[in-house]
C-alpha positions, 0 to 999 in steps of 0.5 A: 330947397327952401322958399321964403313966403311973406304974408299979411295975414299974420304979419310974420315971414315964413318959409316952405321946404320943397324937399319935403314929400308932403310938399312936392308930391301933391304939386307933381300930381296937380301938374300931371292932371293939368297936362292930361286935361290939356291933351284931352282938350287937344284931342277933342279939338282935333276931331272937330271938322275944320280944326287944325288937327282934324284936317289931317284925319279927313285927308282920305275923304276925296279917295273914298269919294272917288272909289264910291264913284268908280264903283257906281260906274262899274255897276252902271257898266255891268248893268249896260253889259247885261242889257246888251246881252239880253238884247243880243239874246232876244235878237238871236231868239228872233232869228231862230224863230224865223228859221224854225218857221221856214223849216216848218213851212218847208216840212209842210210843203214837203209832206204835201208834195211827197204825199206823206202821212200828215199825222206822222209829220205834224209840224204844229205839235212838238215831238214826243220826248221823255225818260227818267231824270238823273238828279246827279247829272244835272248842271246849270248852264253858264252864260257862255255855255248858253250862248254856245248852245244857241249857236249850235242850235242855229247851225243845226237849224240851217243845216236841216233847212238846207237838207229839206230844200234839197229833199224838196228839189229831189221830190219835185224833180221826181214828181215832175219826171212822173208827171211828164212821163206818159202813164195810163190810158188815153181814154176814160172809158173804152177798150183796147182794140189793137196792139203795137206791132205787126198786124194784118192791115184792116184795109188791104189785108197785108202784114204791116207794122202798127206803131201804136195802140188803138182804143175803141169807144163811142163817138165823142168820148173824152180823149185824155192827156197821159202826161203833162206837157205842151201841145205841139200839134193840133190839126189834120195830118195825113193818115191820122185825121184830126191829131193832137201831139204833146211834147212832155220833155225828156225826149218824150211825146205822145200822139192822139189820132182820129179825133172828132173834135180837138179841144186844145191848140198849139202852145197850150199847157196840159196836165195829166188826165186833162180832156184834150179832144173827143173820140172820132173816126177821122182819117184812115179809120174804120170806126170811133177810136183813138190811135195812141202813140208814144215817141222817144226822141222822135221814134215810136216805141211800144206804149204798152208799158206806159199804159200799164204804169200807174201814176 
């Protein structure tokens, strides 16, 4: 291909032959440079925020923002859940501490009631424990396992508390049964002057049944209740003189006759060893003494085994 060029420089017409390599090769190279430059400019414009091409690259920004907000919400929920677990754990520990205080109080009261060795059952000190450590068997407790251990421990504490309560009831019942069962002598000092059973009557000499024990002493010596109970009689009765009768429950009652002075009245509650009267010789008596009877369901029985009993 041939192009004609006219110039005013020389005033002559000229021509250019494009089919020659010396002509079209530089031209093609220049066009490529122009195209690459335009492409680079377009790429830079596409990276500028708000550009026509850049708007397509920022189309994922709302999704990233939403994902970040969701992660923040998950973190807040995890923090709230952890706080709730801590609150629940604190509540459970508080309940267990209250249960332990209850068990400790029961144990201390039971130690006193049962007269146990306080040094052996010292609830103010932790029980001694020990043993060699095994590093191969150590395991970390997970949160769920830890809560399960706490639940199991709470159940054990409740069970031990119920057992202690039952044991306390048994011990209290035993102590009550012992307290209301006549035991020991009805005097603080003196001597046994007449046994239970058949004897020669000191007034007319005939053989008669003596339904109690006589304890002699001095005038106005103390007469003691041999068991806890309620005074059911306090006054004169034929043959007994001044008499005190005490109901102890379980069908038992005791009588204390020939008193010089009575120190209690009907309805009074008395304790074992309490002074209820002063020794005298009222009624059918030959000298200062106390006529002591033990009755079971209203019938006199031999008081000897009760007198020999040790409380």
